[in-house]
C-alpha positions as CSV (number, residue, x, y, z in Angstrom):
1,M,16.7,-9.4,-9.2
2,S,13.1,-7.9,-9.9
3,Q,13.4,-4.1,-10.3
4,F,9.9,-3.1,-8.7
5,I,8.4,-4.8,-5.9
6,V,5.0,-6.0,-6.4
7,A,2.2,-6.1,-3.8
8,P,-1.2,-7.5,-4.9
9,S,-4.3,-5.8,-3.1
10,I,-6.6,-8.7,-1.9
11,L,-9.4,-6.3,-1.6
12,T,-10.7,-7.8,-4.9
13,A,-10.2,-11.3,-3.7
14,N,-13.0,-13.9,-3.3
15,F,-13.3,-13.6,0.7
16,L,-14.7,-17.0,0.4
17,K,-11.6,-18.4,-1.4
18,L,-8.9,-16.2,0.3
19,S,-6.8,-19.0,0.9
20,H,-7.2,-20.4,-2.8
21,E,-6.4,-16.9,-4.1
22,L,-3.1,-16.5,-1.4
23,D,-2.0,-20.1,-3.1
24,R,-2.2,-18.8,-6.5
25,L,-0.1,-15.5,-5.6
26,K,2.5,-17.4,-3.8
27,K,2.9,-20.1,-6.5
28,A,3.2,-17.1,-8.9
29,G,6.2,-15.9,-6.9
30,I,4.4,-13.2,-5.2
31,N,6.6,-12.4,-1.6
32,W,4.4,-9.2,-0.6
33,I,0.8,-8.6,0.0
34,H,-1.5,-5.1,0.3
35,Y,-3.6,-5.4,3.1
36,D,-6.4,-2.7,2.8
37,V,-8.2,-2.0,6.0
38,M,-11.2,0.3,5.6
39,D,-13.4,1.4,8.3
40,Y,-16.7,2.9,7.1
41,N,-15.6,6.1,8.4
42,F,-12.7,7.5,6.8
43,V,-14.0,5.9,3.5
44,P,-17.6,4.6,2.9
45,N,-16.7,1.0,2.6
46,L,-15.6,-1.7,5.3
47,S,-13.1,-4.5,5.1
48,F,-10.6,-6.1,6.9
49,G,-9.1,-6.1,10.6
50,P,-6.5,-7.6,12.8
51,S,-7.9,-10.9,13.0
52,I,-7.9,-12.3,9.3
53,L,-4.3,-10.2,9.2
54,K,-3.6,-12.6,11.9
55,N,-4.6,-15.7,10.2
56,I,-2.8,-14.8,7.1
57,T,0.6,-14.4,8.9
58,D,0.1,-17.4,10.7
59,N,-0.1,-19.6,7.3
60,Y,1.9,-17.5,5.1
61,D,5.2,-15.9,4.9
62,F,4.0,-12.9,2.9
63,K,5.8,-9.5,3.8
64,I,2.6,-7.7,4.7
65,D,2.0,-3.9,3.8
66,V,-0.8,-2.6,5.7
67,H,-2.8,0.1,4.5
68,L,-5.1,1.8,7.0
69,M,-7.7,3.7,5.3
70,V,-9.4,4.7,8.5
71,K,-10.2,7.5,11.1
72,I,-8.7,6.7,14.6
73,N,-11.5,7.9,17.4
74,N,-11.9,6.9,20.6
75,S,-8.2,5.5,20.9
76,T,-4.9,6.6,20.9
77,I,-2.7,6.1,17.8
78,V,-0.3,3.6,19.7
79,D,-3.1,1.8,21.1
80,Y,-5.2,1.6,17.6
81,L,-2.0,0.0,15.8
82,K,-1.1,-2.3,18.4
83,P,-3.1,-5.0,17.1
84,F,-1.8,-4.9,13.5
85,L,1.9,-5.7,15.1
86,Q,1.5,-9.3,13.7
87,K,4.6,-11.5,12.2
88,N,6.0,-10.4,8.7
89,V,4.2,-6.8,8.9
90,F,6.9,-5.0,7.2
91,Q,5.1,-1.4,6.7
92,I,2.2,0.4,8.1
93,T,0.3,3.2,6.0
94,M,-1.5,5.8,7.6
95,H,-3.4,8.7,5.6
96,Y,-2.2,12.2,5.6
97,E,-5.8,13.2,5.4
98,S,-6.8,11.2,8.2
99,I,-4.1,11.9,10.8
100,E,-3.8,15.0,13.1
101,N,-0.7,16.7,12.9
102,K,-0.2,16.2,16.4
103,D,0.1,12.3,15.9
104,V,2.2,12.4,12.6
105,Q,5.1,12.0,15.0
106,N,3.6,9.4,17.4
107,F,2.9,7.5,14.4
108,I,6.3,7.4,12.8
109,S,7.6,6.9,16.4
110,F,5.8,3.8,16.7
111,C,6.7,2.2,13.2
112,K,10.6,2.8,14.1
113,S,10.3,1.6,17.5
114,N,8.8,-1.7,16.3
115,N,11.0,-1.8,13.4
116,I,8.2,-1.3,10.6
117,K,8.2,1.0,7.7
118,A,6.4,4.4,8.5
119,S,4.7,5.2,5.2
120,M,2.0,7.8,4.4
121,A,-0.5,7.7,2.0
122,I,-1.5,10.8,0.1
123,S,-5.1,10.9,-1.6
124,P,-5.4,12.3,-5.3
125,D,-6.6,15.9,-4.2
126,T,-3.8,16.0,-1.5
127,T,-0.6,17.7,-2.9
128,V,3.4,16.6,-2.3
129,E,3.7,20.0,-0.6
130,Q,1.3,19.3,2.2
131,I,3.7,16.5,3.7
132,E,6.8,18.2,2.4
133,N,7.9,18.5,6.3
134,H,7.6,14.8,7.0
135,L,9.4,13.5,4.3
136,S,12.7,13.4,5.8
137,Q,11.2,10.9,8.4
138,L,9.3,8.7,6.2
139,D,10.2,5.2,5.0
140,N,7.4,5.5,2.3
141,V,5.1,7.5,0.2
142,L,2.1,5.8,-1.3
143,V,0.2,8.2,-4.1
144,M,-3.0,7.0,-4.4
145,S,-4.0,7.0,-8.0
146,V,-7.7,6.5,-7.2
147,Y,-9.7,7.7,-4.4
148,P,-9.2,5.4,-1.3
149,G,-12.1,3.0,-0.7
150,F,-13.1,1.1,-3.3
151,G,-11.3,-1.3,-6.1
152,G,-11.7,-1.0,-9.8
153,Q,-11.3,2.5,-10.4
154,K,-9.9,4.4,-13.2
155,F,-6.3,5.3,-12.8
156,I,-5.9,9.1,-12.6
157,E,-3.3,10.4,-14.8
158,K,-2.0,13.3,-12.4
159,S,-0.7,10.8,-9.9
160,I,2.3,10.8,-12.3
161,K,3.6,13.9,-11.8
162,K,3.3,13.6,-7.9
163,I,5.4,10.1,-7.9
164,E,8.0,12.5,-10.3
165,K,8.1,15.0,-7.7
166,L,8.3,12.7,-5.2
167,K,11.6,11.1,-6.5
168,R,13.1,14.1,-7.8
169,H,12.7,16.0,-3.9
170,R,14.0,12.5,-2.8
171,E,17.0,13.0,-5.1
172,E,17.7,16.7,-4.6
173,N,17.9,16.1,-0.5
174,N,19.3,12.6,-0.2
175,W,16.1,11.3,1.3
176,A,15.6,7.8,1.7
177,Y,11.9,7.1,1.3
178,T,10.7,4.7,-1.1
179,I,7.4,5.7,-3.6
180,E,4.7,3.4,-3.8
181,V,1.2,3.6,-5.9
182,D,-2.1,2.4,-5.8
183,G,-5.2,2.3,-7.9
184,G,-6.0,1.5,-11.5
185,I,-3.0,-0.6,-12.3
186,N,-3.4,-2.7,-15.3
187,Q,-2.0,-3.4,-18.6
188,D,-2.1,0.3,-19.8
189,T,-0.7,2.0,-16.8
190,Y,1.9,-0.1,-15.1
191,H,4.6,1.4,-17.5
192,L,3.6,4.8,-16.9
193,V,4.3,4.5,-13.2
194,Q,7.4,2.2,-13.7
195,K,8.8,5.2,-15.9
196,A,7.8,7.8,-13.4
197,G,10.0,6.5,-10.6
198,I,8.1,4.2,-8.5
199,D,9.8,1.4,-6.4
200,M,6.6,-0.4,-5.3
201,I,3.3,-1.1,-7.3
202,V,0.0,-2.3,-5.5
203,A,-2.5,-3.9,-8.2
204,G,-5.9,-5.4,-6.9
205,S,-8.0,-6.4,-9.8
206,Y,-5.1,-6.7,-12.7
207,L,-3.8,-9.7,-10.3
208,V,-6.3,-10.9,-8.0
209,S,-9.1,-11.8,-10.4
210,D,-10.2,-15.0,-12.8
211,I,-6.9,-15.4,-14.6
212,D,-5.2,-18.7,-15.4
213,E,-1.9,-19.1,-13.5
214,V,0.3,-18.6,-16.6
215,E,-1.5,-15.3,-17.7
216,L,-0.6,-14.2,-13.8
217,R,2.7,-15.0,-13.6
218,K,3.1,-13.4,-16.6
219,R,1.3,-10.2,-15.3
220,V,3.4,-10.7,-11.9
221,M,6.6,-10.3,-14.4
222,N,5.6,-7.3,-16.5
223,L,5.2,-5.3,-12.8
224,E,8.3,-6.6,-11.4
225,N,10.5,-5.5,-14.4
């Protein structure tokens, strides 16, 4: 059994050949996909929405990790999330920085009532202490090791301390959340997050890039073990 869950981010995929990219990941033994949603509001970039997500879930059996880098305006959080209730969506992540405190509980309750893992992301400038009051209810915490909005950024090393602190809090309080990392994962950084105590690794250009299938499988195995 693999020690770590690997969820390739398809943000770096060739969108004109998305099915080809997904087929390659499936052949490499990937079970999870990290699905980045950006709104050109919370982050200065724009990406996928519910429609493409449905196309993927209708045609593939990947478990989906939906990462919402969005600021919800003119809608309730529940109404915004409903279109993302697609087959095989196992986890939804909202950013602590994008959500009003009064809506945190609504988000967690929505996920739990739909049997989806409630995950909260923290950007590089957000501390673990800022979300500490929510840790007992969360199923996952996503540590952003780059600034949200763009792929291909350099890994921010202070993220290691956050991962270690989250692991320590979990052990000391007997909490159940898993710990995920996203950003700058490559041949030089994956072992750092593995050692720090991560459970789930998101990798973009390290996996979804112009490499042959043998090298892709080798990289997947490195991340999993």
